[in-house]
N, C-alpha and C positions, 0 to 999 in steps of 0.2 A: 819714864822712871822718875819717881818722886822720892827723895830721901826725906827723913823726918816726917813720914806720912801721917803719924798720929799726933803730931804736935799741933799747936794752934794755927799756924800758917799752912803747914803741910796738909792738914785735914781739909782745909778749904780748897787748896790747889787740887787735891785728889778728887773732891766732889765736883769741882768745876770742869775738870778735864773729862771725867766719867760722864757728866751730864751732856757734854758736847759730843758724846758717842765714841770717843777714842778709848782704846784699851789702856789701862794704867798698871804699871808694876810699882807697888808701894813698898819701899824699903824701910824697915823699922827694926829696932832691936827686939821687939816683942810682937811678932806677927800673930800669935795666938790671941792676943787681946785687942788687936786692931779691928776697927769696925768692918763688917762685911758689907761691901757695896758692889752692886752688879757691874761687871766689866773690870773689876779691880783684882789683881793678883797680889796678895800679901807675901813679901819675901823677907827672910831674915838677913839682917846686916851682920849678924854674929856668926853665921855658918861659914867658917873659913874654908870649907870644901867647895863652896860655890864661888864663881868669879866675882859676884857682887860682894860677898863677905870678905873674900881675900883682898879686894880693893879697899874696902872700908877699913880693914885692919892696917893696911899700908898707910892710909891717911892718918889713922890714929897714932901709929908709930912715928910718923914724921912730925905730927903736932907735939907729941911728947918729947921728941928730940929737940925741937925748937925751944920748948919751955925749959928743958934742962940746961940748955946752953946759956941761958940768960943769967 
């Protein structure tokens, strides 16, 4: 699983892992616009019904809480 999969670093990580033959779950906020690469499953980080999306939302909430406490 790679988060930030369509960002400058994440895109390279996804390509390298997929080239090595491993399956990749690419987590992104916009899976419809993510590049299609063989062996890569694009997953939405914003779908709160999925375990990945729910975890992403919890991380965002914690980060927001920390910023508001400053």
